[in-house]
C-alpha positions, 0 to 999 in steps of 0.5 A: 531269362531263361538258362541255356537248357531251360525253356521259357514256359507257354504264357496264355497272356502273350501278344499271339494268344491274345490275338488269337483269342480276339482280345486285341487287334491285328491285320490279317492276312490270311487264316484257316483252322490251323494257322494265322498270318498278319503284319508284323507291327514293328516291320523289318521291311514293308511287308513283314509278315508273321505266321503262327499256329493255332496251338500253345507252342513255345517254339518248334520243339513243341509244334505238333507235326500237323501244325508245323505243316500248317504253318509252312503251307500258309508261309508258302501261300503268304510268300507267292502273294508277297512276290506278287504284290511287292514284285520282288524274288527275295523273301527271308524266312526267319524263326527264332526258338528261344531267347538266346536266339532272339525270340521275343514273343513265346508263341511259335512263328515264323517272319516272311520278310520281302527283302534282301539281307542288306536291305533288312531292318532292325525288329522291334524299333519302329512301329508301322503306320497302321493304316499302310498295314491295314492296306498291305494286308488286304493287298496280300489277302486277295493275292493268296489263293487257297 
């Protein structure tokens, strides 16, 4: 655990770095030259998607402006798809910086969760069914227009 003013160093072996390197599988929703969006395997609600930059960045303080802009543009595309696929207006956009804030994977990422704050489940409690994740990823991907 880091001290209050000390940021964790980037770990090339974190799960998102492994995904970007093609070392572990994931359920892709969208990808471009600067970002990757995929299903969270420990979702807080159905359709929970993570968006990450293809830059090594622990948190927002490390993120280059062009990657920050790309993450937001990808988030916008995914949110539009989530609204269409899940027929709901409410999408929680959440981003945590540092362990004290609840960040558990130290690669910058944004959570996009089709839910209301009152329906939101706890994160990292139950792993989702991968067949369902794959189907949801396909539905969202087919809905995103570039």
